[in-house]
C-alpha positions in Angstrom: -124.8 -76.2 -60.0 -125.8 -73.0 -58.2 -128.5 -71.1 -60.1 -128.9 -68.3 -57.6 -129.0 -64.8 -58.8 -126.6 -63.9 -56.0 -122.9 -64.5 -56.4 -121.3 -66.0 -53.3 -118.2 -63.9 -54.0 -120.1 -60.6 -53.9 -119.6 -58.6 -50.7 -122.4 -58.4 -48.2 -122.6 -54.7 -49.0 -123.1 -55.4 -52.7 -125.8 -57.9 -52.0 -127.8 -55.9 -49.5 -127.5 -52.7 -51.6 -128.9 -54.5 -54.7 -131.5 -56.5 -52.7 -132.5 -54.7 -49.5 -134.8 -57.5 -48.6 -131.8 -59.7 -47.8 -130.9 -57.7 -44.8 -133.6 -59.5 -42.7 -132.1 -62.9 -43.6 -128.6 -61.8 -42.6 -129.9 -60.5 -39.2 -131.9 -63.6 -38.5 -129.0 -65.9 -39.3 -126.5 -64.4 -36.9 -125.3 -61.1 -38.6 -127.0 -58.5 -36.4 -124.5 -55.8 -37.5 -126.0 -55.9 -41.0 -129.1 -54.2 -39.6 -127.1 -51.0 -39.4 -126.3 -48.9 -42.5 -122.9 -47.9 -41.1 -121.9 -51.5 -40.5 -123.0 -52.5 -44.0 -120.8 -49.7 -45.3 -117.8 -50.8 -43.3 -117.9 -54.5 -42.3 -120.1 -55.4 -45.3 -117.6 -54.0 -47.9 -114.8 -56.1 -46.5 -116.4 -59.5 -46.4 -117.9 -61.7 -49.2 -120.9 -63.9 -48.6 -118.7 -67.0 -49.0 -116.3 -65.7 -46.3 -119.1 -64.7 -43.9 -120.8 -68.1 -44.1 -117.4 -69.9 -43.6 -116.9 -67.8 -40.5 -120.3 -68.8 -39.1 -120.0 -72.4 -40.5 -123.3 -72.0 -42.3 -124.2 -74.0 -45.5 -123.8 -71.8 -48.6 -126.5 -73.6 -50.7 -129.2 -73.4 -47.9 -128.3 -69.8 -47.2 -128.6 -68.8 -50.9 -132.1 -70.4 -51.0 -133.2 -68.2 -48.1 -131.7 -65.1 -49.8 -133.3 -66.0 -53.1 -136.7 -66.2 -51.5 -136.5 -62.5 -50.7 -135.7 -61.3 -54.2 -139.1 -61.6 -55.8 -139.8 -62.6 -59.4 -140.2 -59.0 -60.6 -136.6 -58.2 -59.9 -134.3 -58.5 -63.0 -131.8 -61.3 -63.2 -128.3 -60.5 -62.3 -126.5 -60.0 -65.6 -124.1 -62.9 -66.5 -120.6 -62.6 -67.9 -122.2 -63.4 -71.3 -124.7 -60.5 -71.0 -122.2 -57.7 -70.1 -118.6 -56.9 -71.1 -116.3 -57.5 -68.2 -113.1 -55.7 -67.2 -110.5 -57.3 -64.9 -108.5 -55.1 -62.5 -105.8 -56.5 -60.2 -102.7 -55.5 -58.4 -101.0 -54.6 -55.2 -101.8 -51.4 -53.2 -99.5 -49.8 -50.6 -100.4 -51.3 -47.2 -101.0 -48.0 -45.3 -103.6 -46.8 -47.8 -105.1 -50.1 -49.2 -108.4 -49.8 -47.4 -109.3 -46.2 -48.2 -108.1 -46.7 -51.8 -110.3 -49.8 -52.1 -113.3 -48.0 -50.5 -112.9 -45.1 -53.0 -112.7 -47.6 -55.9 -115.9 -49.4 -54.7 -117.7 -46.1 -54.6 -116.5 -45.2 -58.1 -117.5 -48.7 -59.5 -121.0 -48.3 -58.3 -121.6 -45.4 -60.8 -119.3 -46.7 -63.5 -121.1 -50.0 -63.8 -124.5 -48.3 -63.9 -123.4 -45.7 -66.5 -121.3 -47.9 -68.8 -123.1 -51.2 -68.5 -119.7 -52.8 -68.0 -119.0 -55.3 -65.2 -115.7 -54.9 -63.3 -114.1 -57.6 -61.3 -111.1 -56.8 -59.2 -108.5 -58.2 -56.8 -106.4 -55.6 -55.0 -104.1 -57.1 -52.4 -101.8 -55.4 -49.9 -98.3 -54.9 -51.2 -96.9 -57.0 -48.4 -98.1 -60.2 -50.1 -96.2 -59.1 -53.3 -93.8 -62.0 -54.0 -96.4 -64.8 -53.5 -99.1 -62.9 -55.3 -96.9 -62.1 -58.3 -95.8 -65.8 -58.6 -99.4 -66.9 -58.7 -100.8 -64.2 -61.1 -98.0 -62.8 -63.2 -94.9 -65.1 -63.3 -94.8 -67.4 -66.3 -97.3 -65.6 -68.5 -96.9 -66.4 -72.2 -99.1 -63.6 -73.6 -100.6 -60.3 -72.5 -104.0 -61.9 -72.6 -103.3 -63.5 -69.3 -102.8 -60.2 -67.6 -105.7 -58.2 -66.1 -107.0 -55.4 -68.3 -105.7 -52.9 -65.7 -102.8 -53.7 -63.5 -101.5 -51.6 -60.6 -98.4 -52.2 -58.6 -94.8 -51.1 -57.8 -92.0 -53.3 -59.0 -89.0 -52.9 -61.3 -88.5 -56.6 -62.0 -92.2 -57.1 -62.5 -92.6 -54.5 -65.1 -89.3 -54.5 -66.9 -88.3 -58.1 -67.0 -87.7 -58.8 -70.8 -88.9 -62.4 -70.2 -91.9 -61.3 -68.3 -94.4 -58.4 -68.5 -91.6 -56.2 -70.0 -91.9 -58.0 -73.4 -95.6 -57.0 -73.6 -95.1 -53.3 -73.1 -96.3 -52.4 -76.6 -99.7 -53.8 -75.6 -100.2 -51.0 -73.0 -100.8 -47.3 -73.1 -100.2 -44.4 -70.8 -103.6 -42.9 -70.3 -102.9 -40.4 -67.5 -105.4 -37.5 -67.7 -102.8 -34.7 -67.3 -100.1 -33.5 -69.6 -97.4 -32.7 -67.0 -96.4 -34.2 -63.7 -96.7 -32.6 -60.2 -94.0 -30.0 -59.7 -92.5 -32.2 -57.0 -91.0 -34.2 -59.9 -89.6 -31.3 -61.9 -86.4 -32.4 -63.6 -86.7 -36.1 -62.5 -87.8 -37.4 -66.0 -90.5 -39.6 -64.6 -93.1 -39.7 -67.4 -92.6 -42.6 -69.8 -91.4 -41.2 -73.2 -92.5 -44.4 -74.8 -96.2 -43.9 -73.8 -96.7 -47.3 -72.3 -96.3 -47.1 -68.5 -98.4 -44.8 -66.3 -97.0 -43.7 -63.0 -99.5 -42.4 -60.4 -97.3 -42.2 -57.3 -93.9 -43.2 -55.8 -92.6 -44.8 -52.7 -89.6 -42.8 -51.5 -86.7 -44.4 -49.4 -85.3 -42.1 -46.7 -83.1 -42.5 -43.6 -84.1 -42.7 -39.9 -81.0 -41.9 -37.9 -80.5 -42.9 -34.3 -78.9 -39.8 -33.0 -78.4 -41.3 -29.5 -76.3 -44.2 -30.9 -74.5 -41.9 -33.4 -73.3 -39.6 -30.6 -70.9 -36.9 -31.8 -70.5 -38.4 -35.3 -71.9 -36.5 -38.2 -75.4 -37.4 -39.4 -75.4 -39.1 -42.8 -77.0 -36.8 -45.4 -76.5 -38.8 -48.6 -76.5 -42.3 -50.0 -72.8 -42.0 -50.5 -72.3 -41.2 -46.8 -73.9 -44.6 -46.0 -71.1 -46.4 -47.9 -68.5 -45.1 -45.4 -66.8 -47.9 -43.4 -68.1 -46.4 -40.1 -71.5 -47.7 -41.0 -70.5 -51.4 -41.5 -72.9 -53.7 -39.7 -74.9 -50.7 -38.5 -77.6 -50.1 -41.1 -81.1 -51.7 -41.3 -82.4 -52.2 -44.8 -85.9 -53.1 -46.1 -84.7 -56.3 -47.7 -88.2 -57.8 -47.4 -89.7 -54.9 -49.3 -88.7 -56.3 -52.7 -89.7 -53.4 -54.9 -88.1 -50.7 -52.8 -85.0 -52.8 -52.0 -84.5 -53.5 -55.7 -84.8 -49.8 -56.5 -82.1 -49.1 -53.9 -79.8 -51.7 -55.3 -80.3 -50.5 -58.9 -79.6 -46.9 -58.0 -76.5 -47.6 -55.9 -75.2 -49.8 -58.7 -75.9 -47.2 -61.4 -74.0 -44.5 -59.5 -71.3 -46.4 -57.5 -71.0 -49.8 -59.4 -70.4 -53.2 -57.8 -68.2 -51.6 -55.2 -71.0 -49.4 -53.9 -73.4 -52.4 -53.7 -70.8 -54.4 -52.0 -70.2 -51.7 -49.4 -74.0 -51.4 -48.8 -74.0 -55.2 -48.2 -71.2 -54.7 -45.6 -73.3 -52.1 -43.9 -76.3 -54.4 -43.3 -76.9 -55.2 -39.6 -80.4 -56.5 -39.9 -83.5 -56.5 -42.1 -86.7 -55.3 -40.5 -90.2 -54.4 -41.6 -90.5 -50.6 -41.5 -93.0 -50.8 -38.6 -90.3 -52.6 -36.6 -87.7 -50.1 -37.6 -89.3 -47.2 -35.8 -88.9 -49.2 -32.5 -85.2 -50.1 -33.0 -84.2 -47.8 -30.1 -85.2 -50.7 -27.8 -83.0 -53.3 -29.5 -79.8 -54.5 -27.7 -77.6 -53.0 -30.4 -79.8 -50.7 -32.5 -78.7 -49.7 -36.0 -77.3 -46.3 -36.5 -79.4 -45.8 -39.6 -82.5 -47.5 -41.0 -83.6 -47.1 -44.6 -87.4 -47.1 -44.9 -90.4 -45.8 -46.9 -91.1 -42.2 -46.0 -94.5 -43.1 -44.6 -93.0 -45.0 -41.6 -90.8 -42.1 -40.5 -93.9 -40.5 -39.2 -94.4 -43.3 -36.7 -91.2 -42.3 -34.9 -91.9 -40.8 -31.5 -91.7 -37.0 -31.4 -88.8 -35.8 -29.3 -87.1 -39.2 -29.4 -83.6 -40.1 -30.6 -84.8 -41.0 -34.1 -84.2 -38.3 -36.7 -85.8 -38.5 -40.2 -83.4 -37.5 -42.9 -84.4 -36.9 -46.5 -81.2 -37.6 -48.5 -79.6 -34.5 -50.0 -78.9 -36.3 -53.2 -82.5 -37.5 -53.3 -84.9 -40.2 -52.0 -84.6 -43.3 -54.2 -88.0 -44.1 -55.4 -90.0 -47.2 -56.4 -92.8 -46.0 -58.7 -96.4 -47.2 -58.5 -97.3 -48.1 -62.0 -100.6 -48.6 -63.9 -100.6 -50.9 -66.9 -103.7 -50.5 -69.1 -104.3 -52.6 -72.3 -104.6 -50.7 -75.5 -107.2 -53.0 -76.8 -109.6 -51.7 -74.2 -108.5 -48.0 -74.2 -112.0 -46.5 -74.3 -113.5 -48.8 -71.5 -110.4 -48.4 -69.3 -110.0 -44.6 -69.5 -112.5 -43.8 -66.7 -110.8 -46.3 -64.4 -107.4 -44.7 -65.2 -108.9 -41.3 -64.5 -110.1 -42.5 -61.2 -106.7 -43.9 -60.0 -104.9 -40.8 -61.2 -107.6 -38.4 -59.7 -107.2 -35.8 -57.0 -109.3 -37.9 -54.7 -107.0 -40.9 -54.9 -104.0 -38.6 -55.0 -104.9 -37.1 -51.7 -105.3 -40.5 -50.1 -101.9 -41.5 -51.4 -100.1 -38.3 -50.6 -101.8 -37.2 -47.4 -102.7 -40.4 -45.7 -99.8 -42.5 -47.0 -97.1 -40.0 -47.7 -96.7 -41.5 -51.2 -96.1 -38.4 -53.4 -98.3 -38.4 -56.5 -97.9 -37.3 -60.1 -101.2 -35.5 -60.3 -100.3 -31.8 -60.7 -103.3 -30.6 -58.7 -102.4 -32.4 -55.5 -100.2 -30.8 -52.8 -97.6 -33.5 -51.9 -96.7 -31.4 -48.8 -93.0 -31.7 -49.5 -90.3 -29.2 -49.0 -88.8 -27.8 -52.2 -85.4 -29.3 -51.2 -86.9 -32.8 -51.2 -85.4 -34.3 -54.3 -85.9 -37.8 -55.9 -83.5 -40.3 -57.6 -84.9 -42.1 -60.6 -83.0 -44.5 -62.7 -84.3 -42.8 -65.9 -85.9 -44.5 -68.9 -82.9 -44.6 -71.1 -81.0 -46.5 -68.5 -83.9 -49.0 -67.9 -84.2 -49.7 -71.6 -80.5 -50.3 -72.0 -80.5 -52.9 -69.3 -81.8 -56.4 -68.6 -83.3 -55.2 -65.3 -84.2 -58.6 -64.0 -80.7 -59.9 -64.6 -79.2 -56.8 -63.1 -81.3 -57.1 -60.0 -80.1 -60.7 -59.5 -76.5 -59.6 -60.1 -76.8 -56.7 -57.5 -78.4 -59.1 -55.0 -75.4 -61.5 -55.3 -72.9 -58.7 -54.9 -74.8 -57.3 -51.9 -74.8 -60.7 -50.2 -71.1 -61.0 -51.0 -70.5 -57.8 -49.2 -72.4 -58.9 -46.2 -70.3 -62.0 -45.9 -67.0 -60.2 -46.0 
């Protein structure tokens, strides 16, 4: 059994920051980049000791012995789980901003651990691994105890399934550190009146229109426009982006019923990742319209045929939620404050174009940019999981007609 004071699942940055003497061991054993502070800050934060040794095919036990030899008897033992209270943070972060969000969290944790004496473990994956990650960590839970203390992710089905996390909602509290949302969301009704779900940001779905293929036809300006027969088999949808796609299906069904969902299914030409969508002008028969997260419209070439359109009736949104356990309200509040802070808000809104709810952040949106939100009364009146499955079946039915 390993008795080393060093945890193999710590990052190289954590190890060398706590025990500077270990730097020489890393350099001598084939990690010359660890001699530079800048590389320890960048490379070292992304790689755990276990991963680094696997990459170099070095023996973990032998390497730990070398590291331990540099620690010195006078240094305090690394606190164990029994010595310190531990909080677990987990979830999925938007792909375009996962790295800067994680770096900011690492910086925050350094001071939080020191000041509070509380250990924090976390697993924050890219949203692109959503389905598999959710199946492994969330699906099938029988009690809220199996959930992390703080959970962050988008996802209608994940959060509102009455047979899943949705049945534990009374175990969570909305700890956002502001009493009103950003003015971008005025009139949208986004705050949870029940006081359980915190929303820190949203992923808006907008249109990217191929004006070259469209020719003299009018540009679609609303979701209802896209249900017109002229768009049959000419729209690309983010079917693989489960959270956003579910939000689109639910909104279309709420406003236009099964018929609207069926028409949307008929319109599907292909399903592409948003990064592929911005290159569709090179496809043999490019779609007239692609529906994608707002962030990816900025990848379209300036002066090209692709025109970004914010729907006049509003961008359908998939909120990014925080779930925090009431039982650990006091310990979790600083972490909630961090994720809802201006610092994180500017990363989300400015680097990722994911508008945030913090009222002190400039979302850099035009006043005419509206949002479409299902509303809480509607969500609570529905079995959201069952409704999503129904909409998916109707959508597929439309695509086969």
